[in-house]
C-alpha positions in Angstrom: 65.7 153.4 89.3 62.4 151.4 88.1 61.2 148.6 87.8 57.7 148.1 86.6 55.5 145.3 85.7 54.2 144.5 82.4 51.9 146.9 81.9 54.3 149.4 82.7 53.0 150.5 86.4 55.6 151.3 88.7 56.0 148.7 91.7 59.4 149.9 93.1 61.5 153.0 93.3 64.8 153.2 94.4 66.9 156.5 94.7 69.5 156.2 92.8 72.4 158.5 95.4 75.4 158.0 93.4 76.2 158.3 88.7 76.1 155.2 86.7 74.8 152.0 86.7 75.7 150.5 89.9 74.4 146.5 90.2 73.3 147.0 93.2 70.0 149.1 93.0 69.1 146.0 90.8 69.9 143.9 93.3 67.9 145.8 96.1 64.7 146.1 93.5 64.7 142.4 92.5 64.8 141.1 96.0 62.3 143.8 97.0 60.0 142.3 93.8 60.8 138.5 95.4 59.9 139.5 98.3 56.2 140.1 97.2 55.5 136.7 95.3 55.7 133.2 95.3 58.2 131.0 95.7 55.8 128.8 92.9 55.9 132.6 90.2 58.1 132.5 87.0 59.5 136.4 87.1 61.3 137.3 83.5 64.0 140.3 84.3 65.3 142.6 81.1 68.0 144.9 82.0 70.5 146.9 79.6 73.7 144.6 81.3 71.5 141.2 82.5 74.6 139.8 81.1 76.7 141.3 84.6 74.5 140.5 86.9 73.9 137.1 85.3 77.6 136.9 86.1 77.7 138.5 89.6 74.5 135.6 91.0 77.3 132.8 89.5 80.2 134.3 91.4 78.5 135.7 94.6 75.9 133.8 95.4 73.7 136.5 94.7 69.8 135.7 95.2 70.7 132.6 96.0 67.6 132.2 98.3 65.6 132.8 94.8 
């Protein structure tokens, strides 16, 4: 799974060791991105199951510090 910029350049990659779409891969990529950005930046995320990520962030406070 990869994280790309708006110019389709690879920023970060993660090796998926299990089958299927597991949220921890996405959260690890997003956290890695936020660690490299200034806190004043605004980030937009497009993901095919972003509604489940939003629910997880709300329910379990994932990425709360960002």
